Residue, then its C-alpha position, 0 to 999 in steps of 0.5 A: x221786270x219781265x219776271x215780276x210781270x210774268x204772273x200778272x200777265x199770265x193771270x190776265x191772259x187766263x181771265x181773258x180766256x175764261x171770259x171768252x169761254x164763258x160767252x158760249x157759242x156766238x149765235x147769229x141774230x136775225x138773217x145773214x144781212x143783219x151782220x149781228x151775233x149774240x153770246x149764248x150766255x146772254x141769250x140763255x139768261x133771257x130764255x131762262x127768265x122767260x121760262x119762269x112762270x111756265x110751271x117748269x124749272x129749266x135745267x140744261x139749256x143749249x142753243x145750236x144750229x138746226x138739223x134742218x140747215x142745209x148750207x149756211x149762207x154767207x153773212x154780209x160781214x166777216x163774223x167774230x172769231x168762231x161765230x156760228x154762220x147765219x141760219x135757223x137754230x134749235x133750243x135743247x133744254x131739260x126741265x123739272x115740273x110737277x105732275x099736277x098738270x099733264x107734262x105735255x101741257x107744261x112742255x107746251x107752255x115752256x116751248x111757247x115761252x122760249x120761242x116768244x122770248x127768242x123772237x121778240x126779245x132777242x131776234x134769234x131765228x129758232x125753228x125747233x125746241x127740243x124739251x125733255x123732262x129730267x125731274x118730277x117735283x113735289x111742289x110748284x116751283x118758285x119764280x126764279x130771278x136771274x142774277x144780274x149780267x156781268x159786264x166788262x164795260x169799256x168807255x167809247x172811243x173814236x167815231x165808231x165807239x161814240x156812235x155805237x154808245x149813243x144808240x138807244x138800247x145800248x147799255x155799254x160797250x164791252x171788251x170780252x174779245x178784245x177792244x170794244x171796237x175793232x177796225x181793219x180793212x174797211x170793216x168794223x166790229x162793235x162789241x156791246x151790251x143791250x138793255x133788256x127792254x129793247x130787242x137785241x136785234x133791233x139795237x144791233x141793226x141801229x148800231x150798224x147804221x149809226x157806226x157806218x154813217x159815223x165812220x169815214x168810208x161807210x165801212x161794213x159793220x158787225x155787232x156782237x152782243x155779249x150781255x143783255x141787261x135788265x135795268x131797274 
């Protein structure tokens, strides 16, 4: 049985690693007291969607800690494994555009779109957007429709999972880093996907409150958003 199961277990482990790496960096949402993070992949998808219509086509996109960060404050709850500490972020992106209007105008429009989406749709604290032109286009770019987010959904289980799943704006609990709800030593971490028409940080805050109130002892709650889903 061990020999027969070996390849299947190896395939499952490989798939899990790919899923984890596919999330990218785990970025802090809001302030240290918010105890919430979002996968870079999920955040980037929202930002790419926001860039459509700015006259630019985004190429590479990276979200990293700001160079202005002096000393990262401690989050109020233990972060997910390898998550970035709370603090301001920097968006770095390359883009293509036509020369039919000044590139500085296009860059300003793109920068505004990214900053607005980061703050109003996600809740990321971004203090810098570094843009560079990578290609000149002959024709105006067509609007780009982002592919639907991939979900590794899980059924809610237990008081914490049920409370989290019942919060408005939660599409599903997910299981990329393991179980959707992990509890240990008076602490709970919840992994989930949020709806695109709800600000991710607001949903995470509501989940933290709901789970803390539903679980005996009022544990410290951390939230990880692994996907943002646009519902039709």
